[in-house]
TIBAMAR-692490 format. One record per residue (C-alpha): x, y, z. Coordinates in steps of 0.05 Angstrom, whole numbers, plus 32768, in hexadecimal, padded with zeros to 4 digits. Example, Ala and Ser with C-alpha at 12.3 -4.5 7.8 and 13.67 -1.06 7.14 Angstrom:
2
80F67FA6809C;81117FEB808F;
//
This chain:
438
8BBD861485B6;8B9D85D085AE;8BBA859A85DA;8BB2855685B9;8BB0851685E0;8BB884CE85CA;8B93849285E7;8BC184918624;8BAF84D88636;8BF584F18627;8BF985398610;8C2F855785E4;8C47857D8621;8C59853C8644;8C9485368615;8CB585718638;8CBF85448675;8CF08518864F;8D3A85118645;8D5B85538654;8D2785708683;8D54856886BF;8D908586869C;8D7A85C68679;8D5F86058698;8D52864E8686;8D388676864B;8D3586578607;8D60861D861D;8D2F86108655;8CF886088622;8D2085D08602;8D16859E8639;8D0685638611;8D3685408613;8DE584A883F0;8DC584BA83BB;8DD284B78371;8E0684E98359;8DD585008324;8DA785208356;8DB18554838D;8DBF853C83D3;8D8685488403;8D99857C8437;8D5D857E8466;8D208559847E;8CDE85738499;8CBD853984BD;8C72854184CC;8C6585118505;8C1B85018509;8C1C84E88551;8BE784B48563;8BE484918520;8BBC84AE84E5;8B8B848284C0;8BA48469847D;8B5B84608467;8B4884A98471;8B8884C58452;8BB184A3841B;8B96845C8416;8B4A845B8412;8B25841B8403;8AE4843083DF;8AD283E983CC;8AD683CE8413;8A9783C6843F;8A8184068461;8A9983EF84A5;8ADF83EC8488;8AE084248454;8ABF84568484;8A9584938475;8AC184BA8444;8AC184BB83F9;8B0084B883CE;8B1D84EB839E;8B4B84E38362;8B9284FE8365;8BBE851B832F;8BD984D58326;8BAD84A982FA;8B8B84728320;8BA1848A8365;8B6C84A28396;8B6E84C283DB;8B3A84CD8410;8B0B85088405;8B2E853D842F;8B728536840D;8B60856683D5;8B9E859283D1;8BCD855783D9;8BA6853283A3;8BB3856D8375;8BFE856D837F;8C0985228384;8C3D8525834D;8C6D8547837E;8C74850F83B1;8C6D84C483BD;8C3E849D83E9;8C55845D840B;8C1B842F841C;8C4083F18432;8C6983FE8471;8C5683CF84A9;8C7383BA84EC;8C5F8395852B;8C5F83CD855F;8C1583DD8567;8C19840F85A0;8C2D845885A2;8C6E845285C9;8C8C841985A1;8C718430855E;8C8A84768568;8CD0845D8579;8CD3842D853E;8CBF8461850A;8CE8849A8528;8D288472852F;8D2584368500;8D32840A853D;8CFD83DF855E;8CFB83E485AA;8D2883B085CB;8CF5839F8600;8CA983A18601;8C9083E98607;8C4D84008621;8C1E842A85F8;8C2A84698620;8C7484618629;8CA884968617;8CE2846C85FD;8D26847C85E0;8D52843F85D4;8D72845D8595;8D8284A28579;8D4A84C28552;8D4D84D7850A;8D548520851C;8D8C8514854E;8DB484E9851D;8DAD851E84E7;8DC385548519;8E02852C8528;8E13851884E1;8E01855884BB;8DFF859184ED;8DEB85D884DB;8E0B861C84CD;8E2786428509;8DF1865F8535;8DBA8631851D;8DAB85F08542;8DA685B38514;8D6685948530;8D2485B68541;8CE385998559;8CA185C0855C;8C7C85C8858A;8C99858E85B2;8CC4855185AC;8CA5850F8596;8CAC84DA85CB;8CE684B785A6;8D0384F68586;8D4084FC85B3;8D8B84EE85AD;8D9284B285DC;8DDC84A085E2;8DF184D685B0;8DEB850985E8;8DC7854A85F9;8DE9857385C3;8DBF854E858F;8D7C855885B2;8D488581858C;8D3E85CB8598;8CF485D485A8;8CCA860D858D;8C8B860985B7;8C72864F85A8;8C3A86568575;8C5286788535;8C0986878524;8C0886B78560;8C1286FF8549;8C4287088584;8C6A86CA8571;8CB386CA8587;8CE3869685A0;8CF986A085E7;8D4086BB85E9;8D4D86B8859E;8D55870285A8;8D7B871985E6;8D4F87298622;8D3F8772862D;8D7787968653;8DAB87618643;8DDA877A860D;8E0B874F85E8;8E47875F8614;8E21874F8654;8E05870F8636;8E4A86F7861F;8E66870B8663;8E3486DF8687;8E4486A68657;8E8E86AD8666;8E8186AF86B1;8E58867086AE;8E8F864D8688;8EC3866086BC;8E97864886F5;8E8B860686D1;8ED685FC86C9;8EE086048714;8EA885D38724;8EB9859C86F4;8EF3856D86EB;8EF8856186A0;8EFC8518868C;8F0985158642;8F0B84C98641;8EC484C0865B;8E8084D88646;8E6E8517866B;8E238527866B;8E31856C8686;8E5F857B864B;8E278564861C;8DF88595863D;8E2C85CC8636;8E2F85BF85EC;8DE385C585EA;8DE786068610;8E1C861E85DF;8DEA861485A7;8DB9863D85CF;8DEB867685D7;8DF98675858D;8DAF8675857D;8DA486B485A7;8DD986DA8581;8DCE86BE853C;8DAF86ED8507;8D9F86B184DC;8D7786918514;8D5286D18524;8D3F86DC84DB;8D26869484D5;8CF586A0850E;8CDB86E184F1;8CA086C084D1;8C7C870484CF;8CA987148493;8C8386E28469;8C5086FF8438;8C0886F88450;8BF986CF8412;8C2D869A8425;8C158697846C;8BCD868E8455;8BE286588425;8C00862F845E;8BC3863C848A;8BBD866E84C1;8BBE863B84F9;8BF5861F8526;8C0685E384FA;8C07860C84BA;8C35864184D5;8C64860D84F4;8C6A85EE84AF;8C7C86328493;8CAE863D84CB;8CCD85FA84BA;8CD986128473;8CFB8650848E;8D27862684BC;8D3C85FB8481;8D4F863B845C;8D7A864E8499;8DA0860C8493;8D7C85DF84C5;8D7F859784AA;8D47857784D4;8D05859284EE;8CCE8569850D;8C878584850D;8C68855E8547;8C1F855B8532;8BF785378568;8BAF8521856D;8BAA84E8853A;8B9484B1856B;8B4B84AD8556;8B2C8474857B;8AEB849B857B;8AC784CB854B;8AFC84C48516;8AD384DF84DC;8ABB851B8504;8B03852C8516;8B1C852384CE;8AE5854F84B2;8AFF858884DD;8B4A857B84DA;8B5C855E8497;8B4D85998469;8B7E85C58490;8BB2858E8495;8BAC8580844A;8BB385CA843B;8BF285D38465;8C188595844C;8C0885A48403;8C1D85ED840D;8C6085D8842B;8C6F85AA83F1;8C5A85DD83BD;8C80861583DF;8CC185ED83E2;8CB785D9839A;8CAB86218383;8CEA863883A8;8D168602838A;8D1F85E283CF;8CF785A283C8;8D30857E83A4;8D5B858483E2;8D2585848419;8CFD8547842D;8CB6854E8447;8C9C85108469;8C598504848C;8C4984C784B6;8C3684AD84FA;8C47846E8521;8C15844184FE;8BD2843F84D9;8B8C842F84F3;8B6283F084F6;8B3983DA84BB;8AF983D484E4;8AD7841584FA;8AC984098543;8A8A8413856C;8AA1845A857E;8AA8846D8535;8AF3846C8539;8B2D84408525;8B6084208552;8BAC8413854D;8BC383EB8511;8C0C83E184FF;8C0083B184C5;8BF383EB8495;8C0384358492;8C0D846C845F;8C49849B845B;8C5084DA8431;8C9784E48417;8CAB852183EF;8CEB854383D9;8D35853483DE;8D3685178399;8CF884EB83A4;8CD584DC8362;8C8E84F68369;8C4D84DB8350;8C5684948369;8C348466839B;8C63843283B9;8C4583F083D0;8BFE83E083E1;8BD083C38416;8B9E838C8408;8B59839D83ED;8B3D83AB8432;8B7A83CF844E;8B89839A8482;8BD383948474;8C0B83A98446;8C1183708413;8C37838D83D8;8C7F83A883DD;8C7D839F8428;8CAE83CE844B;8CC783D78493;8CD6841584BD;8D20840584B2;8D1884108467;8CF484528473;8D29846D84A3;8D6284558477;8D44847B843D;8D4784BC8464;8D8E84B28479;8DA5849D8434;8D8584DA8413;8DAA85078445;8DEC84E58436;8DEF84BE8478;8E0384758477;8DC9844F8498;8DF9841584A5;8E26844084CF;8E3884268514;8E3484538552;8E4D84418597;8E25844A85D6;8E4184678617;8E518420862C;8E78841585EC;8E4683E785CC;8E3F83E98580;8DFC83FF8565;8DEA83FF851C;8DC7843E8506;8D93841384E3;8D9383C784E4;8D7983C2849D;8D9C83F98476;8D7783EE8435;8D50842D841F;8D0F842C83F8;8D2B842B83B1;8CEF844C8391;8CFA848A83BB;8D44849283AB;8D3D84AC8364;
//
């Protein structure tokens, strides 16, 4: 499996060292060591967030500038989309063909131009409270997925928040506690032998023995711990997380969701027979099982060098997968209640550098936003004629995050309280992007 790195040399596996790594052990749980809308439309029930870690170029995706000088516009041509007058970069062919099914935001900007801070801002809607280094793993605020897990939950036996194949660096629960951490699926669903560790009971351990061990562990824990209902108990939070793991092992719904081999070959081919493609298909299956939030952690977008070479190889497959996911949800009648969102922490610099790459640039970025009642076929906002900065309908990460919460029926102005009892607004600016609300 490809291991992508950003400019700090951080691999996706490094995320497994975060948060809950010192608390959780064993089997499937051990692999999880990462630490309102209008009444006229349906309420969104789920979100599939495609996190393009490293920061994808807006020029080479959804906001090309064909009239700019070559050192700004780059090497690629543009192609028309299904929407009159709207053009994408040359490799976005399938998404250009179904552009009527989603919206593109071209005008989100912020002031956090490094990976750690930019990731945190876009994944939580909260800017870091103190300066953050480029390679930092920070969590000052609960992530989108953790908040959704707390506020919406999932059917019995199915955890409410999954992340594949790892957790983004700011994708954890922070003060909400371990029970709202993501369940990680690090196995490759494109592998013919794909299975999730311990979703089925280990060989030789029948249901009675398994439940017996669970009961024994609970009795030992009660002897070792003095319960303090009035105070936060991290151990109790971990127990709740373990309980979800136990339920997952014995849940027919969870087992069926992971049986991706049941999908027709034609559907699997449509998504792309590669790791990213099959994870997107698995995300659709998890939504069908009742999971409200899934993150597809898609690393490797930090192209300081050889950007065009990398995009020539990667973009056709990425375009195929995202278009297939949107089309498949639409065909199944699920797109109205399932959001599909693709973004990274920022865009890339206007000037192509000496190494034929682009560097970090938080003044402009593009975001794909589909489903959950989102009116398709629109482009929201714009950058200037050279793509330097968002200059029309300028939006902030807070607006983006508030939109997701609002569509899911979560009040973005809600106040949580930290372990110290300090009030914390879910989002400081609770105004959603009105064009996306329908």
